[in-house]
KEPADO-386393 format. One record per residue (C-alpha): y negated, z, x negated; chain; residue in one letter. Coordinates in steps of 0.02 Angstrom, whole numbers, plus 50000, padded with zeros to 5 digits. Layout:
<nodes>
[node [Y,Z,X],"A","A"]
...
</nodes>
This chain:
<nodes>
[node [49182,49489,50665],"A","X"]
[node [49323,49570,50761],"A","X"]
[node [49506,49525,50767],"A","X"]
[node [49560,49467,50940],"A","X"]
[node [49736,49519,50988],"A","X"]
[node [49854,49416,51095],"A","X"]
[node [49988,49532,51166],"A","X"]
[node [50164,49469,51140],"A","X"]
[node [50337,49542,51165],"A","X"]
[node [50428,49611,51014],"A","X"]
[node [50570,49507,50941],"A","X"]
[node [50745,49551,51001],"A","X"]
[node [50797,49722,50938],"A","X"]
[node [50624,49766,50869],"A","X"]
[node [50535,49926,50918],"A","X"]
[node [50365,49865,50856],"A","X"]
[node [50288,49706,50786],"A","X"]
[node [50116,49661,50722],"A","X"]
[node [50025,49539,50610],"A","X"]
[node [49983,49558,50426],"A","X"]
[node [49806,49489,50417],"A","X"]
[node [49794,49495,50227],"A","X"]
[node [49888,49568,50080],"A","X"]
[node [49876,49588,49892],"A","X"]
[node [49973,49656,49745],"A","X"]
[node [49898,49738,49591],"A","X"]
[node [49994,49805,49442],"A","X"]
[node [49945,49874,49273],"A","X"]
[node [50007,49973,49126],"A","X"]
[node [49924,50139,49087],"A","X"]
[node [49820,50057,48951],"A","X"]
[node [49758,49923,49070],"A","X"]
[node [49699,50045,49202],"A","X"]
[node [49538,50082,49107],"A","X"]
[node [49472,49909,49150],"A","X"]
[node [49516,49930,49335],"A","X"]
[node [49420,50093,49345],"A","X"]
[node [49256,50002,49316],"A","X"]
[node [49220,49938,49490],"A","X"]
[node [49073,49819,49486],"A","X"]
[node [48992,49820,49658],"A","X"]
[node [48959,49752,49779],"A","X"]
[node [49140,49704,49804],"A","X"]
[node [49192,49608,49960],"A","X"]
[node [49024,49653,50037],"A","X"]
[node [49041,49838,49997],"A","X"]
[node [48925,49932,49879],"A","X"]
[node [49044,50037,49773],"A","X"]
[node [48972,50139,49628],"A","X"]
[node [49029,50079,49458],"A","X"]
[node [49104,50250,49413],"A","X"]
[node [49182,50283,49582],"A","X"]
[node [49358,50283,49507],"A","X"]
[node [49316,50375,49345],"A","X"]
[node [49420,50530,49386],"A","X"]
[node [49541,50450,49508],"A","X"]
[node [49730,50459,49492],"A","X"]
[node [49810,50301,49424],"A","X"]
[node [49890,50261,49592],"A","X"]
[node [49720,50275,49677],"A","X"]
[node [49651,50148,49554],"A","X"]
[node [49782,50014,49589],"A","X"]
[node [49784,50054,49775],"A","X"]
[node [49597,50031,49802],"A","X"]
[node [49596,49878,49690],"A","X"]
[node [49735,49801,49796],"A","X"]
[node [49634,49833,49955],"A","X"]
[node [49481,49748,49880],"A","X"]
[node [49587,49600,49826],"A","X"]
[node [49662,49588,50000],"A","X"]
[node [49488,49586,50078],"A","X"]
[node [49455,49428,49980],"A","X"]
[node [49606,49350,50066],"A","X"]
[node [49545,49372,50245],"A","X"]
[node [49534,49205,50333],"A","X"]
[node [49349,49176,50355],"A","X"]
[node [49230,49322,50377],"A","X"]
[node [49294,49497,50337],"A","X"]
[node [49319,49589,50503],"A","X"]
[node [49226,49749,50541],"A","X"]
[node [49330,49887,50462],"A","X"]
[node [49224,50036,50517],"A","X"]
[node [49352,50102,50641],"A","X"]
[node [49508,50051,50547],"A","X"]
[node [49628,50182,50483],"A","X"]
[node [49704,50203,50311],"A","X"]
[node [49883,50257,50279],"A","X"]
[node [49926,50277,50095],"A","X"]
[node [50105,50307,50040],"A","X"]
[node [50105,50345,49853],"A","X"]
[node [50265,50393,49763],"A","X"]
[node [50245,50552,49659],"A","X"]
[node [50054,50544,49644],"A","X"]
[node [49956,50650,49521],"A","X"]
[node [50099,50684,49400],"A","X"]
[node [50008,50627,49243],"A","X"]
[node [49846,50721,49279],"A","X"]
[node [49941,50872,49344],"A","X"]
[node [50049,50883,49188],"A","X"]
[node [49896,50873,49076],"A","X"]
[node [49808,51009,49178],"A","X"]
[node [49955,51128,49158],"A","X"]
[node [49955,51106,48970],"A","X"]
[node [49767,51139,48961],"A","X"]
[node [49786,51293,49070],"A","X"]
[node [49919,51367,48956],"A","X"]
[node [49814,51331,48802],"A","X"]
[node [49640,51380,48861],"A","X"]
[node [49647,51460,49032],"A","X"]
[node [49561,51415,49196],"A","X"]
[node [49397,51360,49116],"A","X"]
[node [49484,51210,49037],"A","X"]
[node [49540,51136,49204],"A","X"]
[node [49433,50998,49279],"A","X"]
[node [49376,51028,49459],"A","X"]
[node [49426,50848,49495],"A","X"]
[node [49613,50884,49481],"A","X"]
[node [49638,50947,49659],"A","X"]
[node [49537,50816,49755],"A","X"]
[node [49596,50671,49645],"A","X"]
[node [49781,50712,49623],"A","X"]
[node [49839,50759,49798],"A","X"]
[node [49940,50660,49925],"A","X"]
[node [49784,50617,50025],"A","X"]
[node [49675,50566,49876],"A","X"]
[node [49717,50381,49887],"A","X"]
[node [49682,50360,50073],"A","X"]
[node [49522,50463,50060],"A","X"]
[node [49456,50358,49915],"A","X"]
[node [49485,50197,50011],"A","X"]
[node [49402,50267,50168],"A","X"]
[node [49250,50327,50070],"A","X"]
[node [49234,50167,49967],"A","X"]
[node [49235,50057,50123],"A","X"]
[node [49129,50176,50228],"A","X"]
[node [49264,50187,50361],"A","X"]
[node [49261,50309,50506],"A","X"]
[node [49443,50293,50561],"A","X"]
[node [49580,50417,50516],"A","X"]
[node [49648,50420,50339],"A","X"]
[node [49809,50504,50288],"A","X"]
[node [49930,50519,50144],"A","X"]
[node [50112,50491,50194],"A","X"]
[node [50272,50535,50104],"A","X"]
[node [50236,50562,49921],"A","X"]
[node [50420,50565,49875],"A","X"]
[node [50559,50439,49842],"A","X"]
[node [50557,50374,50022],"A","X"]
[node [50369,50347,50027],"A","X"]
[node [50380,50160,50065],"A","X"]
[node [50492,50182,50218],"A","X"]
[node [50391,50331,50279],"A","X"]
[node [50229,50233,50261],"A","X"]
[node [50292,50089,50368],"A","X"]
[node [50360,50208,50500],"A","X"]
[node [50195,50302,50511],"A","X"]
[node [50099,50137,50524],"A","X"]
[node [50203,50087,50676],"A","X"]
[node [50158,50252,50757],"A","X"]
[node [49971,50233,50727],"A","X"]
[node [49963,50052,50786],"A","X"]
[node [50091,50067,50925],"A","X"]
[node [49993,50200,51019],"A","X"]
[node [49828,50107,51002],"A","X"]
[node [49750,50242,50894],"A","X"]
[node [49657,50116,50785],"A","X"]
[node [49608,49932,50801],"A","X"]
[node [49680,49895,50630],"A","X"]
[node [49759,49985,50484],"A","X"]
[node [49769,49975,50296],"A","X"]
[node [49943,50020,50235],"A","X"]
[node [49936,50050,50047],"A","X"]
[node [50097,50078,49949],"A","X"]
[node [50092,50132,49767],"A","X"]
[node [50207,50193,49630],"A","X"]
[node [50265,50178,49450],"A","X"]
[node [50409,50069,49392],"A","X"]
[node [50501,50145,49307],"A","X"]
[node [50438,50318,49355],"A","X"]
[node [50309,50372,49227],"A","X"]
[node [50361,50514,49110],"A","X"]
[node [50201,50612,49070],"A","X"]
[node [50182,50697,48902],"A","X"]
[node [50059,50827,48966],"A","X"]
[node [49909,50753,48874],"A","X"]
[node [49855,50615,48992],"A","X"]
[node [49979,50487,48929],"A","X"]
[node [50158,50435,48964],"A","X"]
[node [50309,50424,48851],"A","X"]
[node [50388,50266,48923],"A","X"]
[node [50341,50087,48963],"A","X"]
[node [50294,50093,49147],"A","X"]
[node [50194,49986,49268],"A","X"]
[node [50084,50061,49403],"A","X"]
[node [50093,49951,49557],"A","X"]
[node [49993,49944,49718],"A","X"]
[node [50026,49842,49876],"A","X"]
[node [49893,49831,50013],"A","X"]
[node [49934,49765,50187],"A","X"]
[node [49800,49739,50320],"A","X"]
[node [49892,49766,50486],"A","X"]
[node [49824,49721,50657],"A","X"]
[node [49906,49724,50829],"A","X"]
[node [49939,49561,50919],"A","X"]
[node [50013,49392,50882],"A","X"]
[node [49887,49277,50798],"A","X"]
[node [49953,49113,50729],"A","X"]
[node [49829,49129,50585],"A","X"]
[node [49911,49288,50517],"A","X"]
[node [50004,49246,50356],"A","X"]
[node [50144,49372,50389],"A","X"]
[node [50231,49455,50535],"A","X"]
[node [50299,49632,50521],"A","X"]
[node [50433,49709,50631],"A","X"]
[node [50518,49877,50633],"A","X"]
[node [50686,49898,50720],"A","X"]
[node [50756,50065,50776],"A","X"]
[node [50929,50031,50705],"A","X"]
[node [51047,49890,50659],"A","X"]
[node [51034,49711,50722],"A","X"]
[node [51000,49723,50907],"A","X"]
[node [51039,49909,50909],"A","X"]
[node [51222,49895,50860],"A","X"]
[node [51218,50046,50745],"A","X"]
[node [51194,50223,50813],"A","X"]
[node [51030,50314,50778],"A","X"]
[node [51025,50405,50613],"A","X"]
[node [51142,50281,50527],"A","X"]
[node [51063,50172,50391],"A","X"]
[node [51069,49985,50414],"A","X"]
[node [51189,49935,50274],"A","X"]
[node [51146,49751,50292],"A","X"]
[node [50970,49780,50225],"A","X"]
[node [50932,49831,50045],"A","X"]
[node [50856,50000,50007],"A","X"]
[node [50667,50013,50012],"A","X"]
[node [50590,49960,49846],"A","X"]
[node [50406,49938,49810],"A","X"]
[node [50449,49824,49664],"A","X"]
[node [50554,49710,49775],"A","X"]
[node [50416,49703,49907],"A","X"]
[node [50284,49660,49776],"A","X"]
[node [50393,49522,49704],"A","X"]
[node [50424,49449,49876],"A","X"]
[node [50238,49449,49918],"A","X"]
[node [50198,49368,49750],"A","X"]
[node [50325,49229,49779],"A","X"]
[node [50234,49143,49923],"A","X"]
[node [50239,48977,49832],"A","X"]
[node [50424,48990,49788],"A","X"]
[node [50533,48895,49914],"A","X"]
[node [50686,48991,49852],"A","X"]
[node [50609,49150,49924],"A","X"]
[node [50555,49081,50091],"A","X"]
[node [50666,49201,50188],"A","X"]
[node [50608,49369,50257],"A","X"]
[node [50597,49530,50159],"A","X"]
[node [50697,49669,50238],"A","X"]
[node [50743,49846,50192],"A","X"]
[node [50842,49984,50273],"A","X"]
[node [50766,50148,50331],"A","X"]
[node [50847,50308,50267],"A","X"]
[node [50863,50378,50444],"A","X"]
[node [50930,50215,50518],"A","X"]
[node [50852,50049,50564],"A","X"]
[node [50754,49926,50459],"A","X"]
[node [50585,49847,50425],"A","X"]
[node [50558,49662,50399],"A","X"]
[node [50418,49548,50343],"A","X"]
[node [50424,49362,50383],"A","X"]
[node [50310,49221,50330],"A","X"]
[node [50231,49106,50457],"A","X"]
[node [50303,48935,50421],"A","X"]
[node [50143,48847,50470],"A","X"]
[node [50037,48946,50346],"A","X"]
[node [49993,48868,50178],"A","X"]
[node [50066,48960,50028],"A","X"]
[node [49946,49081,49946],"A","X"]
[node [50021,49069,49772],"A","X"]
[node [49992,49201,49639],"A","X"]
[node [49804,49176,49610],"A","X"]
[node [49758,49192,49794],"A","X"]
[node [49865,49347,49813],"A","X"]
[node [49757,49441,49689],"A","X"]
[node [49906,49485,49578],"A","X"]
[node [49829,49568,49427],"A","X"]
[node [49928,49609,49270],"A","X"]
[node [49828,49708,49144],"A","X"]
[node [49892,49716,48967],"A","X"]
</nodes>
């Protein structure tokens, strides 16, 4: 199955617009991540080894799980993803594993450091794991990694799709809330939730797409000069985005989700009014104790 695209002009003031074919939210505490690491394949038609996520960073675990949940939300048959790209925008990835590795190094030297630290705890680890798990041949790339990872991920996605580089794109956004405080021994000292949001983006204007995404260069209709943040939109927050996606069945949250870009402009997600509400179960929202 392939996704057919119907070209359409961007909404007024928008620099780019596309459809969100499917989406999912996954969140877990550190204790609950152990259960998510045990992938039981095949999942969504993909044969993934049961221990594929054994050494993965926590944000890789929730990110890949969110993608697999989103694949279950495709309308009808899952499209061919072989040539799709993956953009992952984690916020401060690898901090827990990295902190533990530094403590081990000080105590026992280089021989105590696992060889998995570098490939599993880097900015590109999340996108690479998704690409390998789904046997994809398109580009995969880690974006951001810092406090503005969400905005940087959306901006990069517009660049990939806008130039026709890929037929479709997974945008995966992850982070801790509040930011995890590692103790250096593989644990954290505060109550934190690791959250992953997966968005399947495809060019075109299909009425069957549950969501529509637009990115505007600045202001409403370009009223603000470039480089000036759009004060009318709230700051980018992964938690706020996840809550909005999980509230499909809540009429009080029927309006669009919008956030300002640090360098000026804004991004916005809108629901298609004619689409039936997913509700929490269909979204794949997973809260592990």
